[in-house]
C-alpha positions in Angstrom: 120.7 -55.6 38.5 117.8 -53.2 38.6 117.8 -51.1 41.8 114.0 -51.2 42.5 113.4 -49.3 45.8 111.3 -50.8 48.5 109.7 -49.5 51.6 111.4 -51.5 54.3 108.7 -50.9 56.9 105.9 -52.1 54.7 107.8 -55.2 53.6 108.6 -56.1 57.2 105.0 -55.6 58.4 103.7 -57.9 55.7 105.9 -60.8 56.8 104.2 -63.2 59.2 107.2 -63.0 61.6 106.7 -59.3 62.2 102.9 -59.0 61.7 102.1 -58.5 65.4 104.6 -55.7 65.9 103.4 -52.1 66.3 104.3 -49.4 63.9 106.9 -48.0 66.3 108.5 -51.4 66.7 108.6 -51.9 62.9 110.2 -48.4 62.6 112.9 -49.4 65.1 113.7 -52.6 63.2 113.7 -50.8 59.8 116.2 -48.3 61.2 118.6 -51.2 61.9 118.0 -52.9 58.5 120.3 -52.7 55.5 119.3 -53.6 51.9 121.6 -56.0 50.3 121.6 -56.5 46.6 123.3 -59.6 45.2 123.7 -60.6 41.6 123.6 -64.3 40.7 126.8 -66.0 42.0 127.5 -63.6 44.8 128.7 -65.0 48.1 126.8 -63.4 51.0 129.0 -65.0 53.6 131.4 -68.0 54.0 131.6 -70.6 56.7 133.4 -69.2 59.7 132.3 -65.6 59.1 130.8 -63.8 62.1 127.0 -63.5 62.3 125.8 -60.1 63.4 122.1 -60.4 62.3 119.9 -62.4 59.9 118.7 -62.0 56.3 115.2 -61.9 54.9 114.8 -62.4 51.1 112.7 -59.8 49.3 113.2 -61.4 45.9 115.6 -63.8 44.3 116.9 -67.2 45.5 119.6 -68.1 48.0 121.5 -71.4 48.4 122.8 -72.4 51.8 125.5 -75.1 51.5 128.5 -76.9 53.0 131.7 -76.9 51.1 134.1 -79.9 51.0 137.8 -79.6 50.9 137.8 -81.2 47.4 135.6 -78.4 46.1 132.4 -80.4 46.3 129.3 -79.0 48.1 126.2 -80.2 49.9 123.2 -78.0 49.5 121.3 -77.6 52.8 118.5 -75.3 51.7 117.3 -73.3 48.8 115.3 -70.3 49.9 113.1 -67.8 48.2 111.1 -64.6 48.8 109.8 -64.1 52.3 112.1 -66.7 53.8 114.8 -65.9 56.3 118.1 -67.4 57.4 120.9 -66.9 59.9 118.7 -66.6 63.1 120.0 -69.7 64.8 123.7 -68.9 64.7 122.9 -65.3 65.5 121.2 -66.4 68.8 124.1 -68.8 69.5 126.6 -66.0 68.9 128.6 -68.4 66.7 130.0 -68.0 63.2 128.2 -69.3 60.1 128.5 -73.0 59.6 127.4 -72.8 55.9 128.0 -70.5 53.0 125.3 -68.5 51.3 125.3 -67.8 47.6 122.7 -66.0 45.4 121.4 -68.4 42.7 119.6 -65.5 41.0 119.7 -61.7 41.2 118.4 -61.0 44.7 117.4 -58.3 47.1 117.7 -59.1 50.8 117.2 -57.3 54.1 119.8 -57.7 56.8 118.4 -57.0 60.2 120.9 -56.3 62.9 121.1 -58.5 66.0 121.0 -55.7 68.6 117.7 -54.2 67.3 116.1 -57.6 67.0 117.1 -58.6 70.6 115.7 -55.3 71.9 112.3 -56.0 70.3 112.3 -59.6 71.7 112.8 -58.1 75.2 109.9 -55.7 74.6 107.4 -58.1 73.0 107.2 -61.7 74.2 104.8 -62.6 71.4 107.5 -61.7 68.9 109.9 -64.0 70.8 107.4 -66.9 70.5 107.2 -66.3 66.8 110.9 -66.4 66.4 111.0 -69.7 68.4 108.2 -71.1 66.2 110.1 -70.3 63.1 113.3 -72.0 64.4 111.3 -75.0 65.5 109.7 -75.3 62.0 113.2 -75.2 60.4 114.4 -77.9 62.8 111.4 -80.0 61.9 112.2 -79.7 58.2 115.8 -80.7 58.9 114.7 -83.7 60.8 112.4 -84.7 57.9 115.3 -84.3 55.5 117.5 -86.6 57.8 114.7 -89.2 57.8 114.5 -89.1 54.0 118.2 -89.4 53.5 118.4 -92.3 56.0 115.3 -94.3 55.2 114.1 -93.4 51.7 115.5 -94.2 48.3 116.6 -91.6 45.9 113.5 -92.2 43.8 111.2 -91.7 46.8 113.1 -88.4 47.6 112.6 -87.1 44.1 108.9 -88.0 44.1 108.5 -86.4 47.5 110.1 -83.2 46.2 107.9 -83.1 43.1 104.7 -83.6 45.1 105.5 -81.3 48.0 103.4 -78.5 46.4 100.9 -80.7 44.6 97.4 -79.2 44.5 95.1 -80.8 47.1 92.0 -80.6 44.9 93.4 -82.1 41.7 91.0 -84.5 40.1 92.1 -88.1 39.5 94.0 -88.4 36.2 94.2 -84.6 35.8 97.7 -83.5 34.8 99.3 -80.5 36.5 102.5 -78.5 36.1 105.6 -78.1 38.3 108.5 -75.7 37.8 111.7 -76.9 39.3 112.9 -74.1 41.7 116.5 -74.2 40.5 119.0 -76.3 38.5 119.0 -80.1 38.6 122.5 -80.1 40.0 121.4 -77.9 43.0 118.3 -79.9 43.6 120.2 -83.2 43.4 122.6 -82.0 46.1 119.6 -80.8 48.2 118.2 -84.4 47.9 121.6 -85.9 48.7 122.0 -87.7 45.3 124.2 -87.0 42.3 123.0 -85.0 39.4 123.3 -88.1 37.2 121.1 -90.1 39.6 118.6 -87.3 39.7 118.4 -87.2 35.9 118.1 -91.1 35.7 115.2 -91.0 38.1 113.4 -88.3 36.1 114.0 -90.4 33.0 112.6 -93.5 34.8 109.5 -91.7 35.9 109.0 -90.4 32.3 109.4 -93.8 30.8 106.8 -95.1 33.3 104.3 -92.5 31.9 104.1 -90.7 35.2 105.7 -87.3 34.2 107.0 -85.3 31.3 110.1 -83.3 31.6 111.1 -80.2 29.5 114.1 -78.5 31.1 112.9 -77.2 34.5 109.2 -77.8 33.6 107.7 -81.0 34.8 104.2 -82.1 34.0 102.7 -84.7 36.4 100.5 -87.0 34.4 99.1 -89.3 37.1 99.3 -88.0 40.7 97.9 -91.2 42.3 100.2 -93.5 40.4 103.3 -91.3 41.1 102.5 -91.3 44.8 102.4 -95.1 44.8 105.3 -95.7 42.4 108.0 -98.1 43.6 111.0 -98.8 41.3 
């Protein structure tokens, strides 16, 4: 993996979470921050490991998942650049409840708990931003629970495909989507099997709504895809 250096202070200041901190506050956080380089397939931590801080992704892709005793796994989240993880268990002072694995060569920043808590004590606005970030993550998890409980597999896949659909696309205008990771990981994230995920993509293709070429998906008819029911 190429060891491209970064300026930790500059990267932290450009994150929305830290944008209101002063230069001195950023410097103190940067002093308690370690750069973590992880090649694809690297385990950053396992369930039960102690949590002494949280991670922010500079580049790459990280999978958070639960492992079954039979070797199966349930993907909880797939995270990319600028996203963070580990805050909740850090504040609870509990061990990790998931494992984290790099899906691609990645660079992360690990920010120590003591330095973070010190800045929260100094800056109430920073504390509110941390709370807002945790609340947004809880909202996403509740939305996932609703989808798993009340929506069909086809509805979940369509929802995933359309989550980043352009707002101003003209009726009947095709647009492209690049699947963030492998179909197996996405299927687990959507709580369906890989085979079911592939069948749904084939069904949507046969209906003339999408075209699939590996991870590349072309949406042919946005309105019809939104309204599709199997």
